[in-house]
C-alpha positions in Angstrom: 0.0 0.0 0.0 1.4 3.4 -1.0 0.3 6.7 0.3 0.6 9.4 -2.3 -0.4 12.4 -0.1 -1.2 13.4 3.4 -4.1 15.8 4.0 -4.0 17.7 7.3 -6.7 19.3 9.3 -5.1 22.3 11.0 -6.8 23.4 14.2 -6.4 20.8 16.9 -4.2 18.6 14.8 -1.2 20.7 13.7 -1.9 23.8 15.8 -3.0 23.8 19.5 -5.6 26.4 18.5 -8.9 24.6 19.1 -8.5 25.3 22.9 -8.0 29.0 22.1 -11.2 29.1 20.0 -13.0 27.4 22.8 -11.6 30.0 25.3 -12.7 32.8 23.0 -16.2 31.3 22.8 -16.4 31.1 26.6 -15.1 34.6 27.1 -17.7 36.0 24.7 -20.7 33.8 25.6 -20.1 33.3 29.3 -21.6 36.7 30.2 -24.5 36.3 27.7 -26.2 33.5 29.6 -27.1 31.9 26.3 -25.4 28.6 27.3 -25.5 26.9 30.7 -22.0 25.5 29.9 -20.3 27.5 27.1 -17.2 25.3 27.1 -19.3 22.2 26.5 -21.6 24.0 24.0 -18.6 24.9 21.9 -17.7 21.3 21.3 -20.7 21.1 19.0 -19.0 23.5 16.6 -15.6 21.8 16.4 -14.6 21.3 12.8 -17.4 23.5 11.3 -16.7 26.3 8.8 -18.2 29.8 9.1 -21.4 28.9 7.3 -22.1 25.9 9.4 -21.2 27.7 12.6 -23.7 30.4 11.8 -26.4 27.8 11.2 -25.6 26.3 14.6 -25.9 29.8 16.2 -29.2 30.4 14.5 -30.7 27.4 16.3 -30.0 29.2 19.6 -30.3 32.9 18.8 -32.7 33.1 15.9 -31.8 36.5 14.6 -29.3 36.4 11.7 -27.9 39.8 12.8 -27.4 38.5 16.3 -25.7 35.4 15.0 -23.3 37.4 12.8 -22.5 39.8 15.7 -21.7 36.9 18.1 -19.6 35.1 15.5 -17.5 38.2 14.9 -17.1 38.8 18.6 -15.8 35.3 19.1 -13.5 35.6 16.0 -12.0 38.9 17.3 -11.3 37.5 20.7 -9.8 34.4 19.1 -7.5 36.5 17.0 -6.3 38.3 20.1 -5.5 35.0 21.7 -3.5 33.6 18.8 -1.3 36.7 18.8 0.3 35.5 22.1 -0.7 31.9 22.7 -0.6 30.0 19.4 1.7 26.9 19.5 2.2 23.7 17.6 0.8 20.4 18.8 3.4 18.0 20.1 5.1 16.1 17.3 3.7 18.3 14.5 7.0 19.8 13.4 8.8 16.5 13.5 6.0 14.7 11.6 5.8 17.3 8.8 9.6 17.1 8.4 9.4 13.3 8.4 6.9 13.2 5.5 8.8 16.0 3.6 12.0 13.9 3.8 10.1 11.1 2.2 8.8 13.5 -0.5 5.2 12.8 0.3 3.0 15.8 -0.7 1.1 17.4 2.1 -1.8 19.8 2.0 -4.0 21.5 4.7 -7.7 21.1 4.5 -9.3 23.3 7.2 -12.7 24.8 8.1 -10.9 28.1 8.8 -10.9 30.7 6.1 -8.0 30.5 3.6 -6.4 33.8 4.7 -6.7 33.0 8.4 -5.2 29.5 7.8 -2.3 31.0 5.8 -1.6 33.5 8.6 -1.6 30.9 11.4 0.6 28.4 9.5 3.0 31.2 8.7 3.1 32.3 12.3 3.7 28.8 13.4 6.6 28.5 10.9 5.2 25.4 9.0 3.5 26.9 5.9 6.4 25.8 3.6 5.7 22.2 4.2 2.4 22.3 2.2 1.5 22.2 -1.5 -1.5 24.3 -0.8 -4.5 25.0 1.5 -8.2 24.4 1.1 -10.0 26.9 3.3 -13.5 26.6 4.6 -14.4 29.7 2.5 -13.3 28.0 -0.7 -15.9 25.2 -0.8 -19.6 25.2 -1.1 -20.1 22.4 1.4 -17.8 22.2 4.4 -17.0 19.3 6.7 -18.6 16.8 7.3 -19.2 16.9 3.5 -16.5 15.2 1.4 -16.0 18.3 -0.8 -13.0 19.9 1.1 -11.0 16.7 0.8 -12.0 15.9 -2.7 -11.0 19.4 -3.6 -7.5 18.8 -2.2 -7.2 15.5 -4.0 -8.1 17.2 -7.3 -5.5 19.9 -6.6 -2.8 17.2 -6.0 -4.1 15.0 -8.8 -4.3 11.9 -6.5 -7.1 9.5 -5.8 -8.7 9.8 -2.3 -8.1 6.1 -1.6 -4.3 6.8 -1.9 -4.5 9.7 0.6 -4.1 9.8 4.3 -6.4 12.3 6.2 -5.4 13.3 9.7 -8.2 14.8 11.8 -9.3 15.6 15.3 -13.0 16.4 15.0 -16.0 14.1 14.3 -17.0 16.3 11.3 -13.5 16.1 9.9 -13.3 12.3 10.3 -16.7 12.0 8.5 -15.5 14.2 5.7 -12.4 12.1 5.2 -14.3 8.9 5.2 -17.0 10.3 2.9 -14.2 11.2 0.4 -12.9 7.6 0.5 -9.6 8.4 2.1 -7.8 6.5 4.9 -8.4 8.5 8.1 -6.2 8.8 11.2 -7.8 10.3 14.3 -5.7 12.3 16.7 -8.0 13.4 19.5 -7.9 16.9 20.8 -11.0 18.3 22.6 -13.1 15.3 21.6 -12.3 11.6 22.0 -12.3 8.9 19.4 -15.9 7.7 19.0 -17.0 4.1 19.0 -19.4 5.1 16.2 -16.6 5.4 13.7 -13.5 3.9 15.4 -13.6 0.8 13.2 -13.7 2.8 10.0 -10.3 4.5 10.9 -7.0 3.2 9.7 -5.6 4.3 13.1 -6.2 6.4 16.2 -3.1 8.0 17.7 -2.9 9.6 21.1 -0.4 12.2 19.7 1.4 13.1 16.5 4.6 12.1 18.4 3.6 8.5 17.5 2.9 9.2 13.8 6.4 8.6 12.2 6.9 5.2 13.9 3.3 4.2 13.1 3.6 5.3 9.4 6.9 3.5 8.8 5.5 0.3 10.4 2.2 0.6 8.4 3.5 1.6 5.0 7.2 1.0 4.9 7.6 -2.2 6.8 
């Protein structure tokens, strides 16, 4: 079995940024009283792009104007936090270098907007590892739809079944599986679910284990 490309989710997989977005959500929504437990409520939005997040807000707030205002407030607080607190996930740098050394193309497929993703990857010093980025604002249907990963496969001219998708969120896992790719789950805020565990090629506790697993799985 040969892997022709590795497609990466970004937040919560490569960057320890999901916790910052959760903190921003709590900071903004805590005083509002909309959610009994804002930190827990945020988990329902993990992996969603802007469009899907606004749809989620609308079920709680109703007014489109109020939804937009809340989304912007959370985004602005999040951007403040990443200015000072953005770091790589353990093992990310080493794993990206490991794959680059083996000349395996890599691409980021994220629910974040393209410009935001480009900025965060540049700040983290890893943008040069990637052949490109598929942002959540560049597709019609975001995760859990297969479109983001199929778009990346088309960009790289590879078949999904020959790609490895690395995800942390349920919606991202579902998107990778729907595209027909082999999916690795690396849990961040949410654990590996028994509902789709058996459909994964692997679940890893940390990217620190990725190089050894990859060599054993594909190079042994």
